[in-house]
Every structure is written in structure tokens, then in C-alpha cells.
N, C-alpha and C positions, 0 to 999 in steps of 0.2 A: 429440757432441751437448751444447749448452749446458744449463744449468739450466732455463732457460725452455721449451725445446721439450720436456724431459723432463716438466716440469708440465703442458704442454699434451697431451702423449701419454698422460699417467697419467688426466687428467680425461676425455679422449675414450674411453679404454678403459674408465673406470669408468662413463661414461654409457652406453655401449653393452652393457656386462656387466650393469648394472641392468635396462635394458629387456629383454634377453635373459632375465633370470631371471624377471621379471615375466610375459613373454610365454610362458615356458615352464609355469610353474605355473598361470597363469590359462588358457592353452590354450583359446582361443576357438573353434579349430577342431578341437579333439581329435586333433592330430598328433603330440603330444608326451607330456606328462605324463599325458593322459586318454586315450590311444590304446586302452587296454584296455576303454574304454567300448563298443567295437563288439561285442566277445564277451559283455559283460555284459548289453547291451540284447538281443542275439538269443537268449541262453539265457533271459531273463524272458519274451521274446515266446512262445518256444516253451514255456515252462512255464504258459501262458495267464494271463500278466500284463499289465497295461497300463502304458504306459511314458511319462512326461513327460519330453520332452528339453529342456534349456534351453541347449545347446551346439550348435555348427554340426558336426555329424557329416557326413562323406563318405557320402552315401546308397548309393553304389555298393559301398563297404567294407562297409558295413552289410548290404546283400543278400548278399555273398559269405559274410559270417559267418552270416547266417540259413540260407542253403542248405547250407553246411558243417557246420551243426550240427542241421539236421533229420534225424530218424531215419526218418521215413515221407515218402515221394514224395506231395505234395499232388496230389489229382485235378483241382484247377483252379488255374490261376495267372493273375494280370492282370499284363501288360506295357504300358508306356507312361509317360507323364509325369504331373505333379502333377494334370493334368485328369482323369485316372481313378483317382487315388490313394484317392478315397473309397469306391470300389466294395468293398463288404464281402462276407461269407458270406451276406449276404441274398439275394444273386443267385445263389447255387451250388446250389439246390434241394435242400439237404441235403448236397451233397458238400463234402468238405474243400477250403478255399480259402486260398491265400496271395497277397497283393497285393505284387508285387514291383516296383511302379512307382517310377520315381525323377524328380525334378525335372528338366525341360528333356531329356527322353529322346530319345536319337537312334538311329539303326539300329544303330550300334556297341553301345550299351547292350543292346538287344534280343538281339543275337547273342551278346554276353559272358554274359549271364544265363542264356540257353539252354545255352550252353557248360558254365556252372558246374553246372546240373541233369544235363546229360548225363555230365559228369565224376564227380560225386559218385553218382548212382544208376544210370548206365549205361542211363538210360531218361528219358522226358520225361513231364510230366503228360498226362491223356487229353484235357483241355479247355484250350485258350489263348485268352485273351481279349486282344486286341492293340490298344491304343490308338494310333491315328495321328495326327500333327499335321502341318501344312504343312511345317514346318522339316525334317522327315524326309527331305524330297527336296531340301533347300536345302544346298549344299556350303559356303555362307557363313553358316551358322546360328550360329556362335560357340559351338557346343556342344563343348567338350574335356573335360568332367568325367569322360568314360569312360576317360580316361588311366589311372586307378587300377586298372582291370580291362582294360586294353588287351591283355594277353597272352590273355585269354579270346576277347576280340573275334578276334584273330589266329588263335587256334587254331580258332575256329568255321569260318572261311572259308579255313583252311589257308594263310595268308598267311605269307610269310617272317618269321621273328623274328630276323633277323640282326642289328638294331639295338635289340633290346628291352633289353639291358643298359645301352646307351647312354642311351635314353630313360628307363629306371628311374632312372639317375644324375641326369639332369637333373631328373626329377620329385623326387628327394630333396633335391637342391641348391635347388630352388624351395620345398621345405617348409622347410628350413633357414632360407633368407633371411627367411622369416615372422617369425622372432624379433626382426628389427630394423625391420620394416615398421610405420609409425606406426598404420595403421587396425588390425591385428592387436593391436599393443600396447594400443590405446585399448580395444578389445573385451575382451582379457583382463583389463585392470585393472578394467573395469565387472564383469566375472565374479567376480573376487575380492571387490569391495565389495558385491556383492549378497547375500553370505553366504547364497546358496542352493545347494543341491546341483545339479550339473549334470545328473544323471539321477535321476529319482524313480520309484519302483515303486508301484502301486496293484493290489489284488485285484479292484477293480471300476472301471467308468468314473466319472471326475470330470466332470460336466456343466460345461461352460463353459470348460474348460481344453484347450488343445491336447494332444493324446495320440496315441501310436501303438497301435493294438490288436493283440491275438494274430494276428488274421488279415493283419496287414500294413497294413491300410488305416489312414486317419487321421481324426481329427476336429479341428475347428478351435476357436480361443478364441471366447468369446461376443462379443467386439467385431468380430472378422472374420466371424463367422458369421452375424451380424445386423446388417449396416450399415445405417444411416440412409440415406434417399434422397440426402442431400447427400454422405455418405461415398461412396456408390457412384458418383455422377456424378463427384466429384472423382477417384477411382480410375480411371474409364473415361476422363476428359479427359487425364490423366497418362499413361495407356497410350497413347492415340493420339498424344500430343505426343512420343513415342517418345525413341529409336528403337523400332519395334515389336518386341517379342519374338521373336527367332528367324527373322524374314521380312524384315529389311533385307537389302539386295543380294541379293535372291531373283531374279537376273537370268535364270535358266534352271533347268529341271527337270534336276538331275544325273543322268546316265546311270549313273554308277557307284553312286549311292545307291539309283536305281532297279532296277538289277541285284541289289544286296545284298538289296533288300525281297523281290524275286522269289524269290531263292535261299532266304530264310528261310522263305517261304510254301512253296515246293517241298520243303525239308526237313522240315518239319512234317507236310505231306501224306504224304510217303514214309514216315513213323512212324505213320500213322493218327491224328494228333491232329485233335481236333474244334476248328477254328479259328472265332472270331468276331471281326470287325473292328468297332471302335466309333470315331466321331468326335465328339468333344465341340464344342458351339457356341461362337462368339464371341458377345458382347454385341451386341444390335441395332445400337447406334450404332456400335460398332467394325466390325462386318460391313459396315455401309453405307459406312463411311468407306474400308475396304479394297476393297469392290467398284466404288466409283466412282474409284479411283485406280489407273491402268494399271501404276503402279509394283509393285503388289501382285497382278498378275493371275495369277501362277503360284500364289497360295494357292487361287484357284478351279479352276486347272487340277489342282492336287494332289488336290483331292476327286474329280475326274472320274477321274483315274488310279486312285486307291483303289478307287473303284467299278467300274472296268473290272477290275482285278486280282480282286475279289471275284467278279464274274460269270464270268470265265474260269476260276476255280478252284472254282467252286460253294460260295462262302463267303458266309455271312450277314454282312451290313454293316449296323450300326445306327447312327443318328444322322446329323449333318451339321454342318458348319461354319456353315451358315445356321440362324439360331434360327427365322426365319419359317418354315421347313419342319417345324419340330418343335412349333410353336405353344407356344413358352416366353416367359413374360413377363419384363419388364425386371428385376422383383423378384425373380426367380429367380436372377439372378447375383450373386455377392460381389464381382466387379470385372469388368473388360473380358474376361477370359478363363476364369474358373472359376465353375462353377454349384453350387448346393447339392446336398449329398449326395444327398436324396431324388429330385431331378430327375434326376441323371445315372443313378441305379440305375433309375427309371422309364423312361429312354431305352433302357437295355439290357433290360429286362424286357418292354418293349412287343412 
């Protein structure tokens, strides 16, 4: 190898080593240097602290740490997506509550989190609040974040785990590759230059700052929680211009996901759990767009299916994807798919 090629190799190696070091210590996704943050956050929440998170934690791994560090089984838990993540102890009627919702929740997440509870306590909470979204029944929903707790999903349904080690290896390799991914590097260097702690702990709720509460629910920052009409309309327009979250390529109601959902309901019934289903609405403009577009017909069909499951199993179902059925105003929405905390709690308590 001539001198020129050696120099090129040296500079390329130095370049990628520098990027890797910055990505490792900036750790925008908390998968390397900051991976212990999961246990740190979980233990503080369980010690009745309020946590401000400024790093992109894997929400599934955080739920795993919360459940594994709980000493007492909550009487009530909330499962579902970010659309029910604001449900707090206010709805529990004095019972203990833990909100275990995760962004973009799929049936895989629901099953995995239930398995985590069963594994830890050999029992399940008495009351299960189950938030369902149209993409629950869409095999093409693009939701694969459950992979970090996939073993628990497989365990819940007694699926074969023959390839778990291979999948785990692929998952770890994907993590390692993040060290040289430009977007991860960019986010990591911003994290370093911000000179702010990735995690802050408070004894009380700090108004106007995004926080995770001791009951697992969340509050949003002031700018997102109080959008101007122009901000809201822009967010709705961007949402419609899509691809619309979780429901693109929703060509059919997937029979496998439908069967898995029914198995989850049956599993909870057989263990005498009190189940409540809740559907969070879309914004009026978004719902009208979806309703008038045949491409999204299965969004409406999924609500019919959820209502039928509730009726067949004598389960209470609250809410609707249709905001007009709930008499919700446009200003009650934060964007095209999320509503204010007081509104989602009102829907549940109605």
C-alpha cells in the first residue's frame, strides 16, 4: 500500500472515529453512554418524582424498567399510544394507576407489556384501560418499535422464539450503525452543545415544560399544549399531506392482528380484569378527509370492529375516531391526532 492510500485510510478512519465518539457520548437516542437513563428515570418516577426528558429514550425499554422496578402491582394501567398518554390518576377514582402507553402503540406492544406485568407479579392489574387506534389492525402500519420488547410479545402468544437471538443480533447491529449515521451524529452534537442535562428531576410539576409524571402520564410544553389557530391548522395540514400516520397502505383489516386483539381481550377476561376500551378522535378536518377518501375506508371499519368486540365481550367502549360524535371543538385539538389532557380525560369519565 503506497503512502497516499495510507493517508487516505488514516483520514477516513479518523473521520469515522471522531463521528463515533461524538455520537457515543452525545447519545441522542440513549443507546450507548446514556443507556442507564432507563433505570434512573424509572426509579425516580416510582419515587414520586417528576422527570424532564431531553433525550430520545426507547419508550418500550422505559416501560420495561418501570414494571421491573415496581414493588406493588398497580390497580389500574393504561395501555395504548400517545393519544392516551395524558390519562392520569385523575381518572382512577382513588385507585393506584400507571400509564404504560407508548408512542405508536401496536398490538405487539400491548401484549408485550401485559407479559411484563405477568412475569413480574404473576398477576395483572384489576383494571385495564386499553386505547385502540386504527393502525392496530393494519399490518402495514410501519410500527416496529416493539422490537426492543419482542421477546415478551412472543412469550405472551407462545410464539416460537427460535430466531430471537438472530433478531437480537440484527437489532444490536442496527444500534451500532447509529454511531456513524449523520442524523444521529447531528442530534448527538446538538445534545452536547446544549450543555443541558439529558434528564432532570423535580419534586413537583414544572408548568409549561414537557414532563413525565409519577403515574406514567405526560404533560406537554407550553408551545405545543397551547397552539395558536395558525399553528394548529398548519399541523393539521401537514398531517393530511402525509403520509398519514399509521394508516397508509391500510388495504385490509389484517386477520392476524384481529385475532391477536381478540386473544388479548379473552386473556384479560379469563383473569377477571375489568376492561375499558377508549378511542381518541381525529381532528374534524382530518376525519372529514379520511371519511371522504376510499383509501382510508378501513379506518372507519376498524371502529366498527372495536365496537363489535366490546359488545360481544360486554366491555365498555368510550370515545370515537369521529370528533363530531363527541361534540369536541376544533380548538380542543393540539394537532391532527392529539387532544388536550382535560378533553381525553373527560371522554373517559363521561
